[in-house]
N, C-alpha and C positions, 0 to 999 in steps of 0.2 A: 504493500500500500504506500510505503514511504517513497519507493522508486517511482510509482505512478504519479504521486503528487509533484515530485521534483520535475518529472518529465512534462507534466501539464504546465507547470510554471515556466519551464524553459520554452515550450511551444508558444505559450501566451506572450512571453517576452519577445520572441521572434516576430510574431504577428504584429505586436505593438510597434516595434522598431521598423518593420517593413512598411507599416502604414504611414509612419512619420516620414520615412524615406520617400515613399510614393508622393506624399504631399509636397516634399521638398523638390523632387524631380519635376513635379507639375509646374513649378514656377520657372524652370529652366527650359532650354530648347530641347526638343525631342531627341532621344539618342536611340540609334538602332540597336535592338536587342542583341544582334549578332556581334556588335562591337562593345557591349557593356555586360560582360559576364559577372555573376555574383559568386564570390568565393568566401567561405566561412573561415575566419581566423580568430582563434581564442584571444580574448581581450587582455590576457596576462602575458602574451608573447612580447618579448623584447627584441627579438631578432629582426633584422631588416627584411622587409618583404618586397619583392620585385613587382613591377607593374604587370598588369594582366595583358590583354590584347590591346591593339591600337585604339585610342580614343577613350579608354577606361582607366581609372585610377583606383587602386585599392587603398582604403583608409583603415588603419589599425587603431582600435580604441585602446587606451592605456588604462589599466586598472588603477583605482584610487590608491591601492597599497604601494604603487610604483611611482607616485607623483614625486616623492622625495628625490629619486634618482635624477629625474629631469630638472627639477628645481635647483638641484646642486650644480648641474651643468650650466644652467642659465645664470646662476649667481657668479660663477667663474667668469662669465662674459660681461658682468656688470649689470645684469638684469635681475633685480630683486623683486620677487613676487611672494606675498604671504600665502602660505599653504591653505590657511583658513578661508581665503577668498576664491580658491580654485574650485570651479564646478566640474570641469571635465578637461581631458587632454586626448589628443589624437595625433597620428603622424602619418605622413605619406612615405612611400618606400624610398630607399636610398637609390639614386639614379647612377648612371655611369660616371658622372662627374663627382661622385661621393657626397652629394648634397642631400640631406634629409630634411623634410619640412615638418615642423612641430606646431600644432594648433594648441593654444591655451585659452580656455574660456573661463573668465572670472566674473564674479558678481560684486557689484558695488554695494554701498550701504543701503540703498533703496531696493536692492534685489534685481537690478537691471543687469543683463549679461553684456559682456564686452569680449571681443575676439582679438587675440594677438597671434601673429604668425611669425615663426622664426625659422631661419635656415641653419641647420646643424651640419656643417661640413666636417670632414675629418681633420681639418687644420686647427691650429690653436685659437683662431680668432673668428669664430662664426658670428655673423651679425644678423640682426633682425631685418627681414625683408618686407615686413608690413608693420607700420607703426600703430599697433592697436592700443586700446585703452587699458593697459595693465594697471592694477590698483596701486595708488600711491601709498607710501607708508602711513601718511596721515589718515587715509581712509581705512586701511586695514587694521590699524592699532586699536580701533574702537570696536572691532568685532569681538564679542564675548567668547572666552575660552569654553570649550565643551568639557565641563567638569562634572563628575558624579559626586554629589554631596548628600548621601542618604542620611548621615548622622548629624548634619550641621545644626538643625533646629534643636535636636535633643541636647547637643553640646552647649548651645547658647543658653537654653533654659536651665540646664544643670548648673552651669557656672553662676547664673544669676541667683538661683535658689541657695546654693552653698554660700554665696557671699552674705546672705541674710544671717547666717550664724557666724561666719568667720570674722567679719569686721566688727560687729558689736562686741564679741568676746575679746578680739584683739585690742580694740580701743579701751576696754575696761582694764586689761592688763597693763597696757602702755601708759594710760593716763588714769590712775585710780580715782582722781577727784573730778573727772569729767562730768559735765552736766548731762542729765538724761536727754534734754532737748537737743543739745549739740550732738550727742552720741547717735540719736535717732536720725538727725539730719544728715550727718556724715554717712550713716549706714545707707540711707536712701540714695545718696550720691554714689556710693560704692556699688549698689545694685545696678544703678543705671550705667555706670562705667563697665561693670561686668557684662551686662547684656549687649550694649552697643560696642564695647571694645572687642568682645568675642565675635560679634558680627563683622567688624572691620578686619580682625585678625584672620578670619577664615574665608574672606571674600574670594580669594583666588587659590584656595587650597582644595584638593580633592579629598573629601572626607567620607570614608565609610565607617561603619560602626567599629571595626577593628582599630583604626587610628583613633577614633573618639574615645574608645575604652582606655587606650594608653594615655591620652591627654587628660581625661578625667582622673585617672589614677595618679598621674603626675601631680595634679593639683591636690589630691588627698595626701600624698606624701609631703608636699610642701607645707601642709598644715600639721601633719603628725610629727615630723622630725624636730621642729622647734620645741614642741611640747615634751618629747622624749629627751632631747638634748638638755633642755633646761632642768628637768628633774634629775637627770644623770649628773649634771654639773653641781647642782645644789647638794646632793647627797654624797658625791664622791670627792669633790675638791673644794666644797664650800663656796661655790659660785654665788655672788650676791645680787646678780642682776637677772635672776631667773624670770621674774614677771615681765621685764622689758624684752627679754628674748622670746618669751611666749607670745607677747603682743605683737611686736614688730616682726618677729620671725614668721608667724602664720599669715599676717597681712601681706608681707612681701613674698613669702614662700608660695602662697597659693597661685598667683599668676606666673611666677617663675617655674613652678612645677608643671603647669599646663604648657608653658613654652618649651620646657625640656622634653615633655612627653610628645610634643609634635615632631620631634626628631627621632623618636624610637621607631625602629623598623624591624621588629622581631617577627611580626606576622604578616606584614602588608597592610594595606588600607582597609580591606574588606573582610578579613577573616576574623569575625567576632568570636567564634568558638575558641580558637587557640588563644587569642588575647585574653578572654575571660578566664580560661584555665590558669594562665600565668599570673594574672592579677589576684585571683582567688587564692592560689597557693601562697602568694606573697602576703596576703592579708592574714593567712593562718600563721604567719611568723609571729604575730601578736600572741596567738594562743600558746605557742611553744615558748616564746620569750617570757611570758608571765607564769608559766607552769613549771618549767625546768628549775628555776631558782628555788622552788618550794622544797627541793631535795636538800638544799644547803642552808636555808635561812627561814625565819618565820615570816608569814605574810604580814605586810605593813611596816616591817622594820626598815631602818635606813639601809641596811645591807641588802635587803630584798629589793628595795626600790632601785638601788644602784645597779644590782645584778640584772634585774628584769628589764630596765630601760636600756642598758648597754647591750644586753643580749638581743633584745627586740630590734634595735637598730641594725644589728648584724644579720639577723635572721630574715628581715624583710627582703633584701636583695637575694639572699640564699633561697628563700621560698620561691621567688620569681624564677630563678634559673632552675629550681627543681621542677616547677611547672613546665618550663621549656623542655626539660629532659623527658618528662612524662608525655608531652605532646609529640616530641620527636619530629619526624618529617611527615607525620600524618595530618589529615585535615579533620579537625573536630567540629562537628555541627554545633550550632548555637544552642539547640535544645539539649544535646549531650553534655555540654559544659554546665548548663543549669542543673541537669540531673546529677552530675558528679558533685557539684557544690552542695546540693541539697542532701545527698546521701552522706557526704563528709560531715556536714553540720549535725545531721541526725546521729551519725556514729559518735561524734564527740559528746553530744548531749546524753546519749544512751550510756556511754562510758562514765560520764560524770555522775549519773543518777544510780548506777548499779550499787556503789557502796552504801547508798541510803537504805537498801533493802535489809541489810543487817546492822544498820546504824553504826557503821565504822567511821570514825571521824579522823582517820589518819590522812594528813595532807599529802603524804607521799602516795598513798593508795589512790586518792582522788586524781592526782596528777598522772599516775600511770594508766589508770583505766580510761581517763579522758583522751590522752594522747594515743593510746592503743585503739580506742574507738574511732578516732579521726582517721588513723591510718587504714583501718579495715573498711571504714565507710568510703574513703577515697578509692581504694582498690575495687570495692564493689561497684561504685559508680562507673569506673572505666570498663570493668569486665562483664557486667550484666548486659546481655544482648549487645556485646561489644561491636558487632558489625552493623548495628542499626543506627541510623541517623534520625534525629528529631529536629523539628522546627523550633524556633524560639517560643512560639505560642504553646507548643506541646510541652516544652520544658517548664514554662511558667504554670501550666495546668497541673503538672505533676507535683510541683512545689506547693501549690495551693491545695491540692488534694491531700498531701501529707499534713498540712496544718489543719485542714477541716477534719481529716480522719482522727487527729489527736483530740479535737473538740468533741467529736461524736463519741469517741471511746470514754472520754472523761465524764460524759453525761451519765454513764451507768453508775459510778460510785456517788455522783452528786445526787441522782434521783434516789439511790438507796440510802442516802444520808450516812455514808460510811465515815468512820473516824480513823480508818487505817491508812496511813500514808503509803504503805506498800501497795494497797489496792489501786490508789491513784497512779503510782509509779508504773506498775505493770500495765495498767490501762493505757497510759501514755505511750509505752513501748509498742504495744500491739496496734494502737490507733495510728501512730505516726508512720511506722513501717508498712502497715497494711494499707493506709491511705496512699502512700507513695507507690506501692505496687498496683493498687487499683487504678490510680491515676495514670500509670504507664500503660495499662491495658486500654483504658478509655481514651487516652490521648491519641492512640493510633488512628482513630476515626476523625481526628481534627486535622484539617489541611490548610489552615490559615497561614499565610506567609507574611513576614515582615522584612524590613530592610536588613535586619541582622542575619537573615538567612541567605542573602545574596553575597556569595564570595567572589564573584567575578562581575565585571562590567557587562551588563546586558543592553542590547540595542537592537533596533529594527531599522534596516536600511533598504533602500530601493535602488540597487545598482543599475537596473535597466533604465529607470527614469533619470538616474544620475547622469546618463550619457546624452539625454535629449538636447541640452544646450549645444553639444557638439554637432548634433545633426542640424540644428538651426544655423550654426555658424557656417557649416559646409555648404548649406543651401544658398548662402550669401556670397560665397567665394567663387573662384574660378574652377573649383573641382566639379567635374561633370558626372562622376560615378562614385559610388561609395560601397563599402562592405562593412557589415556590422558583425560583431562577435556574438558568440552564444552566451548571452548575459541573462541571468535570472532576474525576475522583477523584484522579488522580496528575498532578503536574507535576514535571518534572526540569529544573533550571536549571544551566547550566555557565558 
């Protein structure tokens, strides 16, 4: 069926182009069919084609993918044409005198086509033989770049919302005696700067959700590290300016972190699943950083704060690269990354609550079971139906199902008016994991897609129609015959 559809499209493209050619020929003097044979030449051919019989000229269409090669040749001759303004190209065969004619059809800002015709001899200085209206740099500079920005609006809103917390807290630390009115006013200015500043910053950037995830997480780290560093300095070396570091650090670190994240290229612009795994494992560095010191010190002590903050600052990048190793060279779907994160969180919570079943209050046991639960939950998220991909909507549904399942299970001891905390704990285990698994089964019937599910640039082009300006140009020139390539009307790229 696929072959028949492609064949139909190709036949339709031929009929369309032949119809246009017939209309073009109708405006010229009649040509004897015996002296104007039609020869099919693929549009991707770069080899010189000879003339057909007397009185007929074969015109080869140039594929859009090969425009760069010809524009490079023209640029060496001093002819600068912006590729974004080029609508079509075609060439006449190389004659005995080694001269080849190149047609370039450009569109100006108003969409009007212009034809330029150049002679491309084998010598070093080919010159234009027809002074066409090639686009001037002033005209082409205003053509907007074709960028894919699936995650741009989400990024701008995310930046503005986070500034509602970052700047009031930062101002309170940096200026302890600041007026509430002034603090509110400056916060509103900061929100406006975040929204409109992020708009200007991303205006000419290609932004998929993979890149946006890195930029947002860079902003998060710009907030977190000043807080961790100030606590570490106060408890380790008696640093006296901890509040100033917290305040100014997060207010400056937030935009700097976003800026730094824009240069991170670990997953590409559009691979949200891989980026999400890396940032999630990095965030779990907080979990390990605050639990491991429990083996060596008491919770809340100065020694614990010093160890936990210092270790966390080291484990955040370590967790990120651990996530990169887990991903490897594979392509993690956006829904799979959500499933892995959800199961890892459930594993850690399950491990943290297990000691409560026999009321053991050993901090070392809590740390051990929690960390072990996180490891097992992460492995389960990767290996359960490991060859299955999920959309972002499916992943969110599974996470929501785990939360709802917990609530449904907890309804039983509540309705029974139980006073046993073990009953509530076991019900939570059953409900959360059961809800996750039920959500996975039900999510298979959900087919909604979002921008996070698109890992490649998708586009629909009309290569057959793309060549029509060239047909128009040839009908206005001295060319009396023309040959079209086998060009499909519609091409869909994912």
